[in-house]
N, C-alpha and C positions, 0 to 999 in steps of 0.2 A: 576712391572709387569700390566699389563692391565688384568682385570678381565672381562672374555667372560658369558654372561648366555647361559643356555644349549638353545636349539630349545623348551622344552620342557616349561618351564620357561617364553620363551618371546612370546609363544603359549597361555599360561595362562594368559601372563600381558595385551593382545593384547586384547583377549577376555574380560577380566574385565573392560578396557576400553572401547570396544563397548558395553558392556552390561551397562555400566553406562551412554554414551552416551546416549543410547537408553531411562533407566530410567527420562531423562530431557525430550527427546524427546515428549516422550507420552503423559503426561503432558500439555506440552505446546502448541501440537495440538490438543488434546481431551478436554482438562478443558476449555477453552474459548466455544467449540462447544457446549459442555454436559451444559454451564450455561447459554447460550443466551437467554436474556431478557433486557427490556428496564429499563434502568436508566437515569435519567435525562433526557431522550428522550422531545426534543421541537416538541411542540406541542402547539396549538392557538383553543381558543375556541371564537366562535363569535356572535354578538345579541346582543338584549336587553342587560344593564347593568347587572340588578337584576338575568338574567336567566343565562348570564356566570359567574355572583363569584359563586351561586348557583352551576353550573357546574364543578368550576373548583374547587372547594371545596370537593365535592363528590369526583372527580376524586383525590386529594391528600390524602383524606380518606380511599380511597377503598383499592389503591396502592401507598402507601408511597412511594418516592423516585422512581417512576417509570419515572414521567414525569415532565417536567418542563414547565408551561403551561402561555401563552403568551395571553392575553386579547385583542382582534380587534374590531372594529366595525360593521364590515359586510364581505357581500361574497365578495367582490370586496379586501377588506383590506386582508381578509383570503388567498386568490388564490395568490395577490402578497404575500405575504410572503414565500408561499410556493415556488414560481416562483422564489424569491431571496434565496432560500436555509436557509432560519433564521427560518424555522420549516419543520418537516416532515410531516405533513397534520393538521386537525382540525377539528371541529365538530362546526358545524352552527345550531342553536335553531332559527327557524322560528315558525309562528304561524303554520303552518299545520306540523310542527315536525320538528324531528332534520335530518339534512344531515352530510354524513362523508367525508371530500373533503380530498385528499393526494395525491401522486405523486409516480407512482410507479417506475419512473423512478431512484427517490433521492435514492430508494431501495424497491425490493421486499418484499424481508422479512420484512420490517416496514411494508409498505402497506399491505399485511395480516395477521399481528397483528390488524391494523386500521379496515379491514375489519371485523375481526371476531367480532372485540367493535360496528360495525355497528349493525351487525347481533344481536346482544343481545340488541339495542337500537332500533330495528327495523330503523334501518335509511337507506336512501339510500346514494351512493356512487355515489361520482363523481371524475374519475379520473383526475387532474389538468394537469398534465403531463404524458402520459402513457409511457412505454417502446416502445421501437422503433418493429415495427410490424415483422420484421424479428427476434426477441427474445423476442418471448410473455411472456416468464418466466420468463426474464432478467440472466437465468444461462450462457447463451454465452459472455457474458461481462467479467464477472468474470472469465471464463473460459478460455479464450481466452486471458487473461493479464497474468498469470503466466509464459505461456510461452515466454513473452517477457521478462521477468525480471529472468529464466535460460537464455535464448542465451547473455543478456545483463553482467551477470556474467561468460559466458565463454566468450567472447568476452573480458574482461577485464581480464582475466586469461591469456590468450593468447597473449594479446599485453603484456603484463607484463614479460613472458615467451622468446617470441621472438622475440620482437622487440627491439633493444638493445639501443637507444638513445632517449634523454627527446623530442626533436626535432620530430624524427619518432612517437614515442608514442602519442604526443599532437593529430599531424595529422592523426593517424589512429584513436583514440578515437574518433574526431569530426567527420571525416568520417563516423564513423561506425554508430554516432546518425543518423546522415540525413540521411543513407541510411536507417536505419532500421526504422526511423519512417515514411517515406516515404514509405517504404514495408507492414511494421506492417498497416499502416493504409488504404492501399490498400485492403491485405489482410481480416481483419476484418471489411470491411464498403462493397468491391465490390464483395470480394469472398464469406463469410460468411453472410453477411449481417446482423449483429450482430450489428453494430455502427452508428448510424445518426449522423448530424452534418456536418458542413464544413469540407472538406477533408484536407485542407490545415492546418487547425484548431487543428484538430484530429492527423496529421501527427506532428505537432509542439510539441505538449503533450508529443506524444510517442518517439520523439527524446532528449525532453529536460529527459524525465524519463530514458532512454536509456545509454544519457550520465551520467546520476548521478549515476545511480549503476556501469555503466563499467568503468567512473573514478576513482570511489572511490575504486574499487578491486584493480586498478592499482597502485593507487596512495598508496594505502597501503603496497600493493606489493612493492615498491621501497625504502619506508623509511623503515619498516618493516620485508623486506623480507617475507619468508613462514606462520610466524607469523601473518603480516599483512592479506596474502591471507585466512588464518584460520579464522581471527576475521573477516574479511570482508563477507565470507560465512556466518558463525555465525550470525552476526549482519543483513546483509541485506537481505537474505536469509530464514535461519532457523526460528530465531525468526519475523523476518520483514512480512516471509509469512503469519503464525500462527498469528499474531494481524491487520493483513492488515486488515481485514474487507471488504475484495472488494464485496464478495458478501450478507454482511447484511449491519452494521450500525455500527461504531464505540461506540456509544450511548447502544449497546448491547451485547457487551460484557464486561467480569468483569473489575471493572478499581483497579488502573488504567491503566492497561493494554490497553482497548480499545483505549486512549487517547494517550499512550503512542507510538501505531501501527503507526498513524498518524507523527509520526516525523519520521519515515523510510521511505526509497525510496520506496515500495511498497505499503503503506498505502497513503499516501501524492498523490504517482502517481494515483492509480485507482479513488482518490475523485477528480482529477484535472480533470480526461478525464471524467470523471460524469461529473461534472460543465458546461467543455467546448462544451460534445457533444448533452446535455438534455439543461442546465440552461443558454445560453451565458457567460457561465464561472465566474457566481454568484455562491459565495463561495469557491471561488476557488484560494483565495488571501494566505491562508495560507501555500496552498499544492504548490503553485507555489514559493511560499517563500524556503520550504522546500527543494524542489527538485533543484533550484538553488542553493543555500548551499551546498547541498552534489555535486554538480557538481563543482563550482567554487574551492571549496575545495581540492577534487580528482585531479581536474589540477594542483594545486598549491603544492600539496603533491609530483605529478608527477616529476616539475620541482626541487624540493627541494632536492627529492629522489636519491638514486645514477642510472646511468641508467646499463642496464646489460653490455654494455661492459664496460665499465670501471669497475663494480665488478668484470667481468670474469679477466679483464688485474691484478687487484690487488691479486687474489687467484692465477691467474699462478705466477707473479713476488714473492709471496709469497713461492713459493715450492721449491726453490735451497736455501733460508734463514733454511727451516727446514733439507736439504740433511747431512749437516755437522755434525749435535744433533741426528740424525740417526745414520748416518756412525759409528761415536764415540762410 
């Protein structure tokens, strides 16, 4: 005889499960935010070799492990390294005094840290790649990116639940990705004015991101059913959002979690969009590769997994086989 849990026991069990999830989610989101600080943050020092060597040694002594310092020849080399996204900024040593060069577009948070350092050095600040004029604090970029992840998760879920066949699912995913990219770039660029760059290039990045997220969720659902959906939401959204560093920088999060976040769609999507919108794609190769891998693997899982129509047919066919046993 099958045992049934009482409503009270079931309610207590559900409450404990939710509290356990809460106990995991709070440190997942609050922990990285509470421990933001530079960890091997790439910067450069430029100027005469004796002066730059002394400055690099001073930074290593004063902030052990905080910076990964590269020495370059002059201001032009420093600015080129910033535009190529090899470094977030750097210090230029000149006879007239120090200058701090930075790119607020690369990370407003890092730019703030470097500006504080410039104040301590009494140095002039040069913003080589500033944030867009419509988003002067850079907050709109990160805030506008999160809803795109949420809607892509929802699209992947609905396609898995409501679209029955593999071919229709593939078509729906590709159609959603294109529409999401075009609409998302239009809203962020022309309506909210928080995104610079070429419209079609930005739309292409957002379309790839939307496909990576939605296809991953639909594919995991097709292979693992509800467990796959839960895994997709957990990794892509809950963990991925907490470790994405879209509003800061991966090097500011506790490691290895900052680096791990760049292997998930939200972190890599934010990095690629920032690279394309502000830096002509520089520094976005790894992020583009990660997103493409999620999109391709997700589509392959959709093809390999069961279609919704086949799954429902199998369930219906199994019912008569169980009826004699129940009758007996």
